[in-house]
Every structure is written in C-alpha cells, then in structure tokens.
C-alpha positions as CSV (number, residue, x, y, z in Angstrom):
1,X,80.4,91.5,15.5
2,X,79.3,94.7,18.1
3,X,82.9,94.5,19.9
4,X,84.5,95.3,16.0
5,X,81.8,98.4,15.3
6,X,82.6,99.3,19.2
7,X,86.3,99.4,18.2
8,X,85.5,100.7,14.8
9,X,84.0,103.6,16.7
10,X,86.6,104.4,18.9
11,X,88.8,104.2,16.0
12,X,86.9,106.9,14.5
13,X,86.0,108.9,17.6
14,X,89.9,108.7,18.1
15,X,90.9,110.2,14.4
16,X,91.5,113.6,14.0
17,X,89.0,115.6,12.8
18,X,91.4,117.6,10.2
19,X,90.4,120.1,7.7
20,X,85.9,121.1,8.1
21,X,86.1,122.2,4.6
22,X,88.2,119.0,3.5
23,X,86.3,116.8,4.7
24,X,83.3,118.4,3.1
25,X,84.8,118.1,-0.5
26,X,85.6,114.7,0.1
27,X,82.1,113.5,1.6
28,X,80.5,115.7,-1.8
29,X,82.5,115.1,-4.2
30,X,84.4,111.0,-4.0
31,X,80.2,110.6,-4.2
32,X,79.8,112.1,-7.5
33,X,82.2,110.8,-8.9
34,X,81.1,107.0,-8.2
35,X,78.4,108.3,-9.4
36,X,79.4,109.5,-12.6
37,X,81.7,106.2,-12.5
38,X,78.7,104.1,-12.2
39,X,76.4,106.1,-14.6
40,X,79.1,105.7,-17.2
41,X,78.8,102.3,-17.1
42,X,75.2,102.5,-17.2
43,X,75.3,104.6,-20.1
44,X,77.3,102.0,-22.0
45,X,74.7,99.5,-21.3
46,X,72.0,101.9,-22.7
47,X,74.2,102.8,-25.4
48,X,75.0,99.1,-26.4
49,X,71.8,98.7,-26.0
50,X,71.1,101.7,-28.4
51,X,73.2,100.3,-31.0
52,X,72.1,97.0,-31.5
53,X,68.3,98.2,-31.5
54,X,69.4,100.3,-33.8
55,X,71.3,98.3,-35.9
56,X,69.5,95.1,-35.5
57,X,66.3,97.1,-37.6
58,X,69.3,97.4,-40.0
59,X,70.7,94.2,-40.0
60,X,66.8,92.7,-41.0
61,X,65.8,94.7,-43.5
62,X,69.0,93.7,-45.1
63,X,67.7,90.3,-44.2
64,X,64.0,90.7,-45.8
65,X,66.0,92.4,-48.7
66,X,67.5,88.9,-49.5
67,X,64.2,87.3,-48.5
68,X,62.4,88.7,-51.4
69,X,65.0,86.9,-54.0
70,X,64.5,83.7,-52.1
71,X,62.0,81.3,-54.7
72,X,61.1,78.3,-55.6
73,X,61.5,76.7,-59.1
74,X,61.3,73.0,-60.1
75,X,60.8,72.3,-56.6
76,X,63.9,73.6,-55.3
77,X,64.0,76.8,-53.1
78,X,67.0,79.4,-54.9
79,X,68.1,82.5,-54.5
80,X,68.2,84.9,-57.2
81,X,71.8,87.2,-56.0
82,X,73.1,89.9,-58.2
83,X,76.9,89.8,-58.0
84,X,76.5,93.6,-56.5
85,X,74.0,92.4,-53.9
86,X,76.8,89.5,-53.1
87,X,79.4,92.3,-53.1
88,X,78.1,94.4,-51.2
89,X,77.2,91.5,-48.1
90,X,80.8,90.4,-48.5
91,X,82.3,94.2,-47.1
92,X,80.8,97.3,-46.1
93,X,82.0,100.2,-44.9
94,X,81.9,99.8,-41.2
95,X,82.4,96.3,-41.4
96,X,82.2,93.0,-43.0
97,X,78.7,91.4,-43.9
98,X,77.5,87.9,-44.3
99,X,74.9,85.9,-45.4
100,X,73.9,82.1,-46.3
101,X,70.2,81.2,-47.1
102,X,69.0,77.6,-46.5
103,X,66.5,75.3,-47.9
104,X,63.4,73.7,-46.4
105,X,65.3,70.7,-46.1
106,X,68.4,73.1,-44.4
107,X,70.2,72.2,-47.1
108,X,72.3,75.6,-48.1
109,X,70.9,77.4,-51.0
110,X,73.6,79.3,-51.2
111,X,76.1,82.4,-49.3
112,X,78.2,81.5,-46.6
113,X,77.9,77.5,-45.4
114,X,79.7,78.1,-42.1
115,X,78.3,80.5,-41.1
116,X,77.0,79.5,-37.3
117,X,73.5,77.7,-36.6
118,X,70.7,79.1,-34.7
119,X,71.2,78.2,-31.3
120,X,68.6,76.0,-29.6
121,X,67.9,78.7,-26.3
122,X,68.0,81.6,-28.7
123,X,64.2,83.2,-28.7
124,X,62.1,84.4,-31.6
125,X,62.6,88.9,-30.8
126,X,59.2,90.6,-30.1
127,X,60.1,93.7,-31.2
128,X,59.6,93.1,-35.2
129,X,56.5,92.0,-36.8
130,X,58.2,88.5,-38.3
131,X,59.8,85.1,-37.8
132,X,63.5,86.6,-36.8
133,X,66.2,85.6,-34.1
134,X,68.9,88.0,-33.3
135,X,72.2,86.5,-32.1
136,X,76.1,86.8,-31.3
137,X,78.2,84.4,-32.6
138,X,81.9,83.9,-33.6
139,X,83.0,83.2,-37.3
140,X,86.5,83.6,-38.4
141,X,87.9,84.9,-35.0
142,X,85.5,87.7,-35.0
143,X,82.2,88.8,-33.2
144,X,79.0,88.8,-35.5
145,X,75.6,90.2,-34.7
146,X,73.4,87.6,-36.8
147,X,69.3,88.0,-37.5
148,X,67.9,84.5,-38.2
149,X,64.4,84.9,-40.5
150,X,62.1,82.3,-41.3
151,X,60.7,82.1,-44.5
152,X,58.2,80.3,-45.7
153,X,58.6,79.7,-49.6
154,X,56.3,77.4,-51.7
155,X,54.4,76.8,-55.4
156,X,52.0,74.6,-56.7
157,X,54.1,71.4,-56.2
158,X,55.9,72.3,-52.6
159,X,55.3,74.4,-49.7
160,X,58.1,75.1,-46.9
161,X,60.0,77.1,-44.5
162,X,63.1,78.8,-45.8
163,X,66.1,80.0,-43.4
164,X,67.7,83.1,-44.1
165,X,70.2,84.5,-42.2
166,X,72.6,87.5,-42.4
167,X,75.8,88.6,-40.3
168,X,78.0,92.3,-39.4
169,X,80.8,92.5,-37.4
170,X,80.1,95.0,-34.3
171,X,82.6,96.9,-35.5
172,X,80.0,100.4,-36.3
173,X,78.3,99.2,-33.0
174,X,81.0,99.3,-30.9
175,X,82.1,102.3,-32.7
176,X,79.1,103.8,-31.8
177,X,78.0,102.3,-28.1
178,X,82.2,104.4,-27.7
179,X,81.6,106.9,-28.8
180,X,77.7,107.4,-27.4
181,X,80.2,106.8,-24.1
182,X,82.9,109.4,-24.1
183,X,79.8,112.0,-25.2
184,X,78.5,110.8,-22.6
185,X,81.7,111.0,-20.5
186,X,83.0,114.4,-21.8
187,X,80.1,115.6,-20.8
188,X,79.9,114.4,-17.2
189,X,83.5,115.3,-16.4
190,X,82.6,119.7,-17.5
191,X,79.7,118.4,-15.4
192,X,81.9,117.5,-12.4
193,X,84.1,119.5,-12.4
194,X,81.5,122.4,-12.5
195,X,80.1,121.2,-10.0
196,X,83.7,120.8,-7.7
197,X,83.9,124.2,-8.6
198,X,80.5,125.2,-7.9
199,X,81.2,123.1,-4.3
200,X,83.6,124.6,-3.4
201,X,83.0,128.0,-3.7
202,X,79.8,127.4,-2.2
203,X,81.8,125.5,0.7
204,X,84.5,128.2,1.5
205,X,81.0,130.9,1.3
206,X,79.6,128.7,3.9
207,X,82.5,128.4,6.0
208,X,83.3,132.1,6.3
209,X,81.2,133.0,9.5
210,X,82.9,130.3,10.9
211,X,86.6,132.2,10.2
212,X,85.1,135.4,11.2
213,X,84.5,134.0,14.4
214,X,87.8,132.3,14.6
215,X,89.4,135.6,14.0
216,X,87.3,137.5,16.5
217,X,88.4,135.1,19.0
218,X,91.6,134.9,18.1
219,X,92.1,138.9,18.0
220,X,90.7,139.4,21.6
221,X,92.0,140.4,24.4
222,X,93.4,138.1,27.0
223,X,91.2,139.7,30.1
224,X,87.9,139.9,27.2
225,X,85.5,137.4,28.4
226,X,82.1,138.8,27.3
227,X,79.6,136.3,25.2
228,X,80.3,135.8,21.4
229,X,77.5,137.7,19.1
230,X,75.5,134.1,18.1
231,X,74.2,136.3,15.1
232,X,77.9,136.0,13.6
233,X,77.3,132.0,12.2
234,X,74.4,129.5,11.0
235,X,71.5,128.6,13.6
236,X,73.1,125.0,13.4
237,X,76.6,126.4,15.1
238,X,74.3,128.5,17.5
239,X,74.2,125.8,20.6
240,X,78.4,125.8,19.8
241,X,78.5,129.3,20.1
242,X,75.8,129.3,23.1
243,X,78.2,126.4,25.0
244,X,81.2,129.1,24.5
245,X,79.5,132.0,26.2
246,X,78.3,129.4,28.8
247,X,82.0,128.4,29.0
248,X,83.3,131.8,29.4
249,X,80.7,132.9,31.9
250,X,81.5,130.0,34.1
251,X,85.4,131.6,33.9
252,X,85.0,134.7,34.6
253,X,82.6,134.3,37.8
254,X,86.0,131.0,38.5
255,X,88.7,134.8,38.0
256,X,86.3,136.6,40.1
257,X,85.9,134.4,42.6
258,X,90.0,133.8,42.2
259,X,90.7,137.7,42.2
260,X,88.2,137.3,45.8
261,X,90.0,134.5,47.6
262,X,93.0,136.2,46.8
263,X,92.0,139.5,47.7
264,X,90.5,137.9,51.0
265,X,93.7,136.1,51.5
266,X,95.8,138.7,51.7
267,X,94.0,141.2,53.8
268,X,93.1,137.9,57.0
269,X,97.3,136.9,56.2
270,X,98.1,140.5,56.4
271,X,97.2,141.0,60.0
272,X,98.7,138.0,61.7
273,X,101.5,138.6,59.8
274,X,102.1,141.9,60.7
275,X,101.4,140.6,64.4
276,X,104.7,138.3,63.5
277,X,106.9,140.8,62.5
278,X,106.3,142.8,65.7
279,X,106.3,140.3,67.7
280,X,109.5,138.8,66.8
281,X,111.0,142.7,66.6
282,X,110.6,143.0,70.3
283,X,111.8,139.7,71.4
284,X,114.9,141.2,69.6
285,X,114.8,144.0,72.1
286,X,113.7,142.9,75.3
287,X,116.7,141.5,76.7
288,X,114.9,140.0,80.5
289,X,114.4,136.0,79.7
290,X,111.3,136.1,81.3
291,X,109.9,138.8,79.6
292,X,110.7,137.4,75.9
293,X,109.4,133.6,77.2
294,X,105.9,135.6,77.1
295,X,106.9,137.2,73.9
296,X,107.4,133.6,72.1
297,X,104.4,132.4,74.0
298,X,102.0,135.6,71.7
299,X,104.4,133.9,68.9
300,X,103.4,130.9,69.2
301,X,100.3,131.3,69.7
302,X,99.8,133.5,66.8
303,X,101.6,131.4,64.5
304,X,99.2,128.7,65.3
305,X,96.0,130.9,64.6
306,X,97.9,131.6,60.8
307,X,98.8,128.3,60.7
308,X,94.9,127.9,61.1
309,X,93.9,130.6,58.8
310,X,96.0,128.9,56.4
311,X,94.5,125.6,56.1
312,X,90.8,127.3,56.3
313,X,92.1,129.3,53.3
314,X,93.3,125.7,51.5
315,X,90.2,124.4,52.1
316,X,88.3,126.3,51.1
317,X,90.3,127.3,47.8
318,X,90.1,123.6,47.6
319,X,86.6,123.4,47.5
320,X,85.1,126.4,45.3
321,X,87.2,125.1,42.1
322,X,85.9,121.6,42.6
323,X,89.5,119.4,42.4
324,X,87.3,117.2,44.6
325,X,84.2,116.2,42.7
326,X,85.7,113.5,40.5
327,X,86.6,111.4,44.0
328,X,83.1,111.0,44.2
329,X,82.0,107.7,45.9
330,X,80.0,106.0,48.3
331,X,80.6,107.1,52.3
332,X,79.2,106.1,55.3
333,X,78.7,109.5,57.4
334,X,77.7,107.3,60.4
335,X,82.5,106.1,60.4
336,X,82.9,110.0,60.3
337,X,80.9,111.0,62.3
338,X,82.5,108.7,65.1
339,X,86.2,109.4,64.1
340,X,85.4,113.3,64.5
341,X,84.5,112.4,67.6
342,X,87.0,110.6,68.8
343,X,89.2,113.6,67.5
344,X,87.7,115.9,69.3
345,X,87.3,114.5,72.6
346,X,90.4,116.2,73.9
347,X,88.9,119.5,73.2
348,X,85.5,118.5,74.6
349,X,86.9,117.3,77.8
350,X,89.1,120.8,77.9
351,X,86.7,122.4,78.5
352,X,84.3,120.5,79.8
353,X,81.7,119.4,77.3
354,X,79.7,116.7,77.3
355,X,79.1,115.6,73.7
356,X,77.4,112.6,72.6
357,X,77.0,111.3,69.6
358,X,74.1,108.9,68.1
359,X,74.5,107.5,64.0
360,X,72.2,105.0,62.4
361,X,74.2,102.0,60.4
362,X,74.5,102.3,56.4
363,X,74.0,106.1,56.6
364,X,75.9,106.4,53.2
365,X,75.9,109.5,51.0
366,X,77.4,109.9,47.2
367,X,80.8,112.3,48.8
368,X,84.3,112.5,49.1
369,X,85.6,111.1,52.9
370,X,87.7,114.0,53.4
371,X,85.2,116.8,52.8
372,X,82.0,115.2,54.5
373,X,85.5,114.9,57.6
374,X,85.8,118.4,57.3
375,X,82.7,119.4,57.1
376,X,82.2,117.7,60.4
377,X,85.4,119.3,62.1
378,X,84.2,122.8,61.4
379,X,80.9,121.8,62.9
380,X,81.7,120.1,65.8
381,X,85.1,122.5,65.8
382,X,83.0,126.1,66.0
383,X,80.0,124.3,68.3
384,X,83.1,123.3,71.0
385,X,84.5,126.9,70.5
386,X,81.3,128.7,70.9
387,X,79.5,126.4,73.9
388,X,80.6,127.3,77.4
389,X,82.1,125.4,80.1
390,X,79.7,122.2,81.3
391,X,78.3,122.4,78.1
392,X,76.4,119.9,75.7
393,X,76.6,119.1,71.8
394,X,75.1,116.6,70.1
395,X,76.2,115.2,66.6
396,X,73.5,112.9,65.6
397,X,74.0,110.9,62.3
398,X,69.5,109.9,61.0
399,X,68.9,107.3,58.2
400,X,65.5,108.8,56.6
401,X,63.1,108.3,53.4
402,X,64.8,112.3,52.0
403,X,67.9,110.9,52.8
404,X,70.4,111.5,55.3
405,X,70.1,113.8,57.8
406,X,73.1,114.9,60.1
407,X,72.6,117.3,62.6
408,X,74.9,119.6,65.2
409,X,73.8,120.5,68.4
410,X,74.9,122.7,71.0
411,X,74.5,125.2,73.8
412,X,76.5,127.4,72.8
413,X,75.5,131.4,72.8
414,X,73.4,131.1,69.1
415,X,73.2,133.1,65.9
416,X,71.0,135.8,65.8
417,X,68.6,134.9,63.2
418,X,69.2,137.7,60.9
419,X,73.2,136.9,60.8
420,X,71.9,133.6,59.9
421,X,72.8,133.6,56.4
422,X,75.3,136.1,56.8
423,X,77.8,133.8,58.6
424,X,77.5,130.9,55.0
425,X,80.2,134.3,53.8
426,X,84.0,134.1,54.0
427,X,85.0,136.2,57.1
428,X,81.9,137.2,57.7
429,X,81.5,136.5,61.9
430,X,78.3,137.0,64.3
431,X,78.5,139.5,66.8
432,X,78.3,136.9,68.9
433,X,81.2,135.2,67.6
434,X,83.6,138.3,67.5
435,X,82.4,138.6,71.7
436,X,83.2,135.5,72.9
437,X,86.3,134.5,70.1
438,X,87.8,137.5,68.7
439,X,90.5,135.9,66.7
440,X,88.6,133.6,65.1
441,X,89.2,132.9,61.0
442,X,85.2,133.5,59.9
443,X,85.7,130.4,57.8
444,X,84.6,127.3,59.5
445,X,80.6,128.2,57.5
446,X,81.8,129.1,54.5
447,X,83.7,125.7,54.3
448,X,80.5,124.0,55.4
449,X,78.7,126.0,52.4
450,X,80.5,125.2,49.9
451,X,81.2,121.3,50.9
452,X,77.2,121.1,51.2
453,X,76.6,122.2,47.6
454,X,79.5,119.8,45.9
455,X,77.4,117.2,47.5
456,X,74.3,118.8,46.3
457,X,73.2,119.0,50.2
458,X,70.9,121.6,52.2
459,X,72.3,123.3,55.7
460,X,69.4,125.1,57.5
461,X,70.2,126.9,60.5
462,X,67.6,126.9,63.6
463,X,67.5,127.5,67.6
464,X,68.2,124.8,69.1
465,X,66.9,122.7,72.0
466,X,69.8,122.4,73.9
467,X,69.8,126.5,74.2
468,X,72.2,127.2,71.4
469,X,72.4,126.5,67.7
470,X,71.1,124.1,65.4
471,X,73.1,122.9,62.3
472,X,70.9,120.7,60.1
473,X,72.3,118.9,56.7
474,X,69.8,117.2,54.7
475,X,72.1,114.9,52.3
476,X,69.9,113.7,49.6
477,X,70.0,109.4,48.7
478,X,73.2,107.8,47.4
479,X,71.6,107.1,44.0
480,X,70.3,110.7,43.8
481,X,73.6,112.8,44.7
482,X,75.9,115.2,42.7
483,X,78.7,117.3,42.5
484,X,78.0,121.4,42.3
485,X,81.0,122.5,40.0
C-alpha cells in the first residue's frame, strides 16, 4: 500500500500544475455539482415519500368511505356501493382506481376479485389511527398502491372483520414526484449558475494581486533586483514574496561579488601581462644572445607567476560561487595532510626547512577533498615562502571532542596582530609579506577563508611557539558539518 501511495504522490508532484484560477474553479465547482446531484437524488426520494404520504391519506379516506357502506345483512357481509361510486372507483382523472371488499371468511363481496392480497410481511401503518396497511403490487401490468383496511362488522347474529382494499395506479404520485424534482433541479441549476458566476468573479478578484505582482516583476529592468513590496499580495503569499526578495538579495551579493572579482582579477592580471609584453618587446630588440637568454628567463618567471595568479583566481572564484558544495562527503584530513607533506617536501628541502607531520588516525570531516587539499597547500606554501632558510614548520591534525583541529605553525616572520583579519581579504598583503615576497598574489589566505566557510569551520591566526605564525582551523564533527553556500 505504501509503495502505491508513494508512486501516486510522485506522479501528483511531477504533474504540471497548470492554471491556479482553473484549479480553484474546478475544486469549487466540481464538488458543488456532485453535491447537487446527491441532493437531487435525496430530493427525489423525499418527493416520493411526500407524495406517498399525501396520496396515502387520500387513499385511506376513500377506503374509509367505502368501509362505511359495508354492513351485515341476513348474516352476510354486503357492500352497498352505488353505480356512480363504482364508476369513480374504476377510473380517475389522474389514474385508475380499483377496490375489493372481502367478507369475514375472505370471500369477495364486491369489487375486483383478482386484486392482489395483502402480503404477510406488511406491517400496520403507524401514521393513522386505523387498522390499515399500505403496500405496492402489480395489477394488470401496472404498479399500484393499495390500502388494506380491516373493518369490524356485526349484527345481532354475527360479528367479524371485513377487509376493504382500495388501490390506485402510481401515475399521479410519480407525476407529483417528477414535478417536485424538476422544480427543485431548476432552482438548484439557477443557484449553481449563480454560484459559479460569483465564484468566477471572486477567484478573479482574489487573484488580482498575484497578477499585479506578475506584471511588476515582468516589467522590471534586468538590473533591478530591489525588494518586491509584500503589501501587494495577501499574507498567505507574503512568505513567497519574502523568499523572492531573499533570492534577489543573494543574487545582488553574487553579482556584486562577481563584479569585484572581475575588477580585482583584471587589475591583478594587468601588471604581469604588461610586464610580459614589455619583456617580449625587449627580447625582440635585443641582439646579444646572452642578454636575450636572461630576458627569456625573466619571461618564464613572469609567466610562472601569472599562471600561479590565474590558478589562484580560478580557485577563489570556484569556491566563492559554491560550485563544490554538492560534492561533500567523508574526508580523512590525515590522508590529505600526508599527501600535501609529500608534495611540498621538495620546496622545503630547497630551503633546508625542517617540516614535521603529526596526524591522528580516523580524523574524518564532512567536506570536499579537493578543496581541503587546496586549503592545506595554501597554508603550507605560505609557511615555506615566509619561513627563512633553516627554519621549522609543523603540520598537525588532531581529533578532538569538538571536532578535528588542523594546525600549521612556522618559524617565519608572522603577521602583526592588527593585520590578522585583513589578510583574509583577497589581494591584501601584510607588510612583512610585501617585504619578503613582493611578487605574491595575496590570495592564499582568501582561499583558506572561503574553504573554511564552505565547510562550516573556524580559523584563527595566533603567534606560533616556533616564533612565527600559527594557523588553527577547527572543523565540526562529521555529523554536524554543513556547507556554506
């Protein structure tokens, strides 16, 4: 049963919604039409009951009038029915009427001898103070309604009960029932038409604010991402408008971020590209092979620096736009730390730096492996760049109660306390960094900041026990980590 219900729910949710006005009209008018049909059936049944009640009273009156003419004469039951009365019993303006008078022993005294007898299971009517039973029967190929009245008869020589039966065809009853039904259906049809008209105008009126909202959104300029006035719509729709405003606010932030990124990237790339162009022009004018070789070396170095800057810019853009958030999964920081340590071992050896790694087993976080690898690479690369020859770097991954702690310490120049928040801003470089490495990009810690935010972690910069800088990043437990978009 549950799989069938789930399948139906999926099909329902996947079906196109169509027109809201059409759905409202269908959900209002179709149930109303069904209720009218049910009401018509009920009205028809009630009309039949009302007709039976009215005509049964008339039928009982005829039966009583006939019973008054039944007497006992010479020890026999007789019915003194005049010719005129017989003629009126045989036919009526609205149908046919039949009668039968039975004596004490069941013998036919007068009337139609073959009139159907009273069925054994017919109860006495409680609606009248008389020993009368009403029942339906087939007679001469027609449906008839018969009243059977038990009438006491007696004289000095005998006493007993006579049976007087008067039946009539159902034409008059059915005609009255149909008239009641048709009158009721006509009134209800007029009512349904009036209700449908009112509902159509009401739905149109109620949906008018949504149409105004639609027109306002459609007529906006492409660059207009300001908030939509929630007072334009009903309070039930205001959460939707609030969500739209929130989305447009995020779009504004995204567009502003993209504009800042493009401006910063173009500014940062303009200088190395200008240097490359100048170096190439110098190489074209130079005839000395030795001097030309030196210029080519400078071009290669500038190209490496430009490629490094471009890679950093692309990494920063990818993280800022949240394109990696969907690839989150369990990641071992120990494995990443070992891989980064191996990759950065050669640059550390070139500067004679003592780099150590201390990582706990099963230090798992919920994250994106490539982004976490980029984070560690930036931290270790910065540590190597700003640690003097013969210095020390310590890379630690520690599993703690509050999560997993990643620490990178060095014996380099460090960062002044006043600049520790600013260095996370793209392209900002501390005074010590500018002095030691003027050609840096200023994007390493900005990338670290975005990766940390993407993983719901926290980063702090503090003085290191080794004499330089300590970067500490605390990742939440794997079950509590969440992506920042």
